[in-house]
C-alpha positions in Angstrom: 57.7 154.3 144.6 57.8 150.7 145.7 60.3 149.4 148.3 62.2 146.2 147.4 64.7 144.4 149.6 67.1 142.1 147.7 69.0 139.2 149.3 72.7 138.3 149.0 73.7 138.9 145.3 77.3 137.7 145.5 78.2 139.0 142.1 75.5 137.1 140.3 74.7 140.0 138.0 72.8 138.0 135.3 70.4 136.5 138.0 70.0 140.0 139.4 68.9 141.4 136.0 66.5 138.5 135.6 65.1 139.1 139.1 64.5 142.8 138.4 62.6 142.0 135.2 60.6 139.2 136.9 59.6 141.4 139.8 58.9 144.5 137.8 61.4 146.6 139.8 62.2 150.0 138.5 65.7 150.8 139.9 65.4 154.5 138.8 62.2 155.0 140.7 61.9 152.3 143.4 63.7 152.3 146.7 66.2 149.3 146.7 67.3 147.8 150.0 70.4 145.6 149.8 71.1 143.3 152.7 74.9 143.1 152.0 77.2 140.5 150.4 76.5 142.0 147.0 80.0 141.1 145.8 82.4 138.0 145.8 82.0 134.3 145.0 79.9 135.0 141.8 81.4 136.0 138.4 80.4 139.6 138.0 81.0 141.5 141.2 82.2 144.6 139.2 78.9 144.9 137.4 76.9 144.4 140.6 78.9 147.0 142.5 78.7 149.6 139.7 74.9 149.0 139.5 74.5 149.5 143.3 76.5 152.7 143.2 74.3 154.1 140.5 71.0 153.6 142.4 69.3 156.9 143.2 67.2 155.5 146.1 69.5 153.0 147.9 69.5 151.5 151.4 72.4 149.1 151.9 74.2 147.5 154.8 77.6 145.9 154.8 78.0 142.2 154.8 81.0 140.0 155.7 82.1 139.8 152.1 82.3 143.6 151.8 84.4 143.6 155.0 86.6 140.8 153.5 87.0 142.9 150.3 88.1 145.9 152.3 90.7 143.7 154.2 92.1 142.3 150.9 92.2 145.8 149.3 94.0 147.2 152.4 96.6 144.4 152.2 95.8 142.9 155.6 94.1 139.7 154.4 94.8 137.3 151.5 92.1 136.2 149.1 90.5 132.8 149.8 90.2 129.9 147.3 86.6 130.7 146.4 87.0 134.5 146.1 86.3 136.3 142.8 87.6 139.7 143.7 90.3 140.2 141.1 88.1 142.2 138.8 87.4 144.7 141.6 90.9 144.8 142.8 92.3 145.5 139.3 89.7 148.1 138.4 90.7 151.8 137.8 88.0 152.7 140.3 89.4 150.6 143.2 89.9 153.6 145.5 86.4 154.8 144.7 85.0 151.3 145.4 86.8 151.1 148.7 85.7 154.5 149.9 82.1 153.9 148.9 81.9 150.5 150.5 83.5 151.4 153.8 81.1 154.4 154.2 78.0 152.2 154.0 76.1 151.6 157.3 76.0 148.4 159.3 72.4 148.9 160.3 69.5 150.7 158.6 66.5 151.7 160.8 63.3 153.1 159.3 59.8 153.3 160.8 58.6 149.7 161.1 61.8 148.2 159.6 65.4 147.3 160.6 68.0 145.9 158.2 71.3 144.2 159.1 73.3 141.7 157.1 73.4 138.9 159.7 72.1 139.3 163.2 71.5 141.6 166.2 72.1 141.1 169.9 68.9 141.2 171.9 70.6 143.0 174.8 71.2 146.0 172.6 67.6 146.8 172.1 66.8 149.2 169.2 68.6 152.4 170.1 71.5 150.5 171.6 72.0 148.6 168.4 72.1 151.8 166.5 74.7 153.3 168.9 76.9 150.2 168.7 76.8 150.1 164.9 77.5 153.8 164.7 80.7 153.4 166.8 81.9 150.7 164.4 80.9 152.7 161.4 82.9 155.6 162.6 86.1 153.4 162.7 85.4 152.2 159.2 84.8 155.7 157.9 87.9 157.1 159.6 91.5 157.5 158.3 92.7 154.5 160.3 90.2 152.1 158.9 92.9 149.6 157.7 94.1 149.1 161.3 90.5 148.5 162.5 90.0 145.9 159.7 93.3 144.3 160.6 92.4 144.1 164.3 89.0 142.6 163.3 90.7 140.0 161.2 92.9 138.9 164.1 90.0 138.7 166.6 88.8 135.1 167.1 85.0 134.9 167.2 84.6 138.0 169.6 81.5 138.1 171.7 80.1 141.5 172.7 79.7 142.3 176.4 79.0 145.6 178.1 82.5 145.5 179.7 84.3 145.8 176.3 85.6 149.2 175.4 87.0 151.0 172.3 88.1 149.0 169.3 87.4 145.6 171.0 83.8 146.6 171.5 83.3 147.7 167.9 85.0 144.5 166.6 82.5 142.4 168.5 79.7 144.5 167.1 81.0 144.2 163.5 81.3 140.5 163.9 77.8 140.0 165.2 76.0 142.2 162.5 78.0 140.7 159.6 78.5 137.0 160.8 76.0 136.1 163.4 73.5 133.2 163.0 73.0 130.9 166.0 73.1 132.1 169.6 72.9 130.7 173.1 69.9 131.6 175.3 71.7 134.7 176.6 72.2 136.0 173.0 75.9 135.2 172.7 76.8 134.1 169.1 78.2 130.7 168.2 80.0 131.4 165.0 80.9 127.8 164.3 77.3 126.9 163.5 76.4 127.4 159.8 73.7 124.8 159.1 69.9 125.4 159.0 67.5 125.6 161.9 66.3 122.0 161.7 69.7 120.6 162.6 70.4 123.1 165.4 71.6 121.6 168.7 69.3 122.1 171.7 71.6 124.6 173.3 71.4 127.0 170.4 68.7 129.3 169.0 68.4 131.3 165.8 69.4 134.8 166.8 66.0 136.2 166.1 64.4 133.9 168.8 66.4 135.3 171.6 64.2 137.2 174.1 64.5 141.0 173.9 64.8 141.8 170.2 62.7 144.8 169.0 60.4 142.5 166.9 57.1 143.9 168.1 57.5 147.4 166.6 59.9 146.6 163.7 60.4 143.7 161.3 64.1 142.9 160.8 65.4 142.2 157.3 68.6 140.0 157.2 70.6 137.8 154.9 73.8 135.9 155.3 72.3 132.5 156.2 72.0 130.5 153.0 71.3 127.2 154.8 68.4 129.0 156.6 66.7 130.0 153.3 64.6 133.0 152.4 61.4 133.1 154.5 59.5 135.0 157.2 60.3 134.0 160.8 59.1 135.5 164.1 59.0 139.1 163.1 62.1 138.8 160.9 62.6 138.2 157.2 65.6 136.2 155.9 66.5 137.2 152.3 69.3 134.8 151.5 68.0 132.3 149.0 71.4 130.8 148.3 71.7 132.2 144.8 75.5 131.8 144.6 75.0 128.1 145.5 72.7 127.6 142.6 69.4 128.3 144.3 67.4 131.5 144.3 68.0 135.3 144.4 65.1 136.8 146.3 63.4 140.1 146.3 60.9 141.1 149.0 58.3 143.9 148.7 58.2 145.7 152.0 54.8 147.2 151.2 52.9 144.1 150.0 54.8 141.6 152.2 55.5 139.4 149.2 58.5 137.5 147.8 59.7 137.2 144.2 62.2 134.4 143.6 64.5 134.1 140.6 66.4 130.8 140.1 70.1 131.2 139.6 71.1 131.9 136.0 74.8 131.5 136.6 76.5 128.2 137.0 79.4 129.1 139.1 
């Protein structure tokens, strides 16, 4: 059994199928790690979601587009101009999709590996990050999840601090692990910055360069940052090749430390 991590798919099902064939991935046998944002923006989110739900050996974390889908499905957020969620929202399995997505984790931790969609805060350390994510996951899995999603929608770029409590603390966690990119030296996120690392102002760092992250014992898999591009960096591996923007969908073999890149098939 091989272990393959796949970057942000964004509903690009045709490119996904081409990547699987190019890399020689066997979805029935191999362990598939999905870094989130498997739906929305691309044309075939329904097929991608059904495919992910069928995988027998799946590790997947939630991305910001899964959170956005939950908010739209719950009626607490409207669709955006570039959304392509109607096929999911009108499907007979909508309730099943919602329940399956909201019960995915925000962080996966296995010996030698951590996976999140976007970023971690250095001050959490390893076990602290797991605890913070588990608190937020409990709210997503609970009966009042629409209220949690609505509160997260209304929060304006929340920053996690040890003084936060309850829902506010979990909202800040959710925001960091699904939306974080650049940080100040103390690890606080700057959610306004969305460009690559070459244009980054002096007062900002890529989140993975902040001192204190558990990079010595574990390599961190993440996506979300299309302008960053898929590459290895300082003990972390970015998997977002910008497929939905016409670039590449990327698979990474955890065992051989190698990338396979599939140019986008869709013109979306």
